[in-house]
C-alpha positions in Angstrom: -55.7 18.0 182.6 -55.9 15.9 179.4 -55.4 17.6 176.1 -59.0 17.0 174.9 -60.3 19.1 177.8 -57.8 21.8 177.0 -58.9 21.9 173.4 -62.5 22.2 174.6 -61.6 24.9 177.0 -59.9 27.0 174.3 -62.7 26.5 171.8 -65.4 27.4 174.4 -63.5 30.6 175.6 -62.9 31.6 172.0 -66.6 31.3 171.2 -67.4 33.4 174.3 -64.9 36.1 173.3 -66.3 36.1 169.8 -69.7 37.1 171.3 -68.0 39.8 173.4 -66.2 41.1 170.3 -69.5 41.3 168.4 -71.3 43.1 171.2 -68.4 45.6 171.6 -68.5 46.3 167.9 -72.2 46.8 167.9 -71.8 49.1 170.9 -69.3 51.1 168.9 -66.4 50.2 171.3 -64.2 49.6 168.3 -60.7 49.5 170.0 -62.0 46.9 172.5 -63.6 44.9 169.7 -60.3 44.6 168.0 -58.6 43.6 171.2 -61.2 40.8 171.7 -60.7 39.8 168.0 -57.1 39.1 168.8 -58.2 37.0 171.8 -60.6 35.0 169.6 -57.8 34.1 167.2 -55.3 33.5 170.0 -57.7 31.0 171.7 -58.7 29.1 168.6 -55.0 28.8 167.6 -54.2 27.6 171.1 -56.8 24.9 170.6 -54.9 23.9 167.4 -51.6 24.0 169.2 -52.9 21.7 171.9 -54.1 19.3 169.3 -50.6 19.3 167.7 -48.5 19.0 170.9 -51.0 17.1 173.2 -50.3 19.5 176.2 -51.0 23.0 177.2 -50.2 25.7 174.7 -47.4 28.1 175.7 -48.3 31.4 177.3 -47.7 33.6 174.4 -49.8 36.0 172.4 -48.0 36.0 169.0 -50.6 34.7 166.6 -48.1 33.8 163.8 -46.0 31.9 166.3 -49.0 30.0 167.5 -49.9 29.1 163.9 -46.3 27.8 163.5 -46.5 25.7 166.7 -49.8 24.2 165.4 -48.0 23.2 162.2 -50.4 25.3 160.1 -49.7 26.5 156.6 -50.5 30.2 156.6 -50.3 32.3 153.5 -48.5 35.6 153.5 -51.7 37.7 153.6 -52.9 35.8 156.7 -49.5 36.1 158.3 -49.5 39.8 157.8 -53.0 40.0 159.3 -52.1 37.8 162.3 -49.1 40.0 163.0 -51.2 43.1 162.8 -53.7 41.6 165.3 -50.9 40.6 167.6 -49.7 44.2 167.6 -53.1 45.5 168.6 -53.2 43.1 171.5 -49.8 44.1 172.8 -50.0 47.8 172.1 -53.4 48.1 173.7 -51.9 47.3 177.0 -49.8 50.5 177.2 -51.4 53.9 177.7 -49.5 55.8 175.0 -50.4 53.2 172.3 -53.9 52.8 173.6 -54.7 56.4 172.8 -53.4 56.0 169.3 -55.6 52.9 168.8 -58.7 54.7 170.1 -58.1 57.4 167.5 -57.5 54.8 164.7 -60.2 52.3 165.5 -63.4 53.7 164.0 -66.1 51.7 162.3 -64.5 51.8 158.8 -61.1 50.6 160.2 -62.5 48.0 162.5 -65.3 46.3 160.5 -63.1 44.7 157.8 -60.6 43.5 160.4 -63.4 41.8 162.4 -64.7 40.2 159.2 -61.2 38.7 158.7 -61.2 37.6 162.4 -64.6 35.9 161.8 -63.4 34.2 158.7 -60.2 32.9 160.2 -62.0 31.9 163.4 -64.5 29.8 161.5 -61.8 28.1 159.4 -59.5 27.3 162.4 -62.4 26.2 164.5 -63.7 23.9 161.8 -60.2 22.5 161.4 -59.9 21.8 165.1 -63.3 20.1 165.3 -62.6 18.0 162.2 -59.2 17.0 163.6 -60.8 16.2 167.0 -63.4 14.0 165.3 -60.7 12.0 163.4 -58.9 11.3 166.7 -62.1 9.9 168.4 
């Protein structure tokens, strides 16, 4: 598969997951919404990685590492947030942590995080599209 198709795949699936994240939040499934927020960022960052390396992104979930592989400059605040979202993704996979996340993830906890997800998603997606257009 050529890298342009990979970029489109990651962008399309990130967009789909963004919709799922929003529906989960509106349905008050806050822990699941955060989990999908991490997926949204992971997929848009993988699109950026593919643009940078011209082949499939590695099968990793660490958002800060993906940003590094994409040669992105990420400020400290964004790095802290990316690391936090990575932890939600990894910890939500294990039953003992999942219960903690369910208790923690109420509306007031989840809403500001999803706003940050939306903001970063839009910035990263715009950057990928702009970069793609320059290469055509």
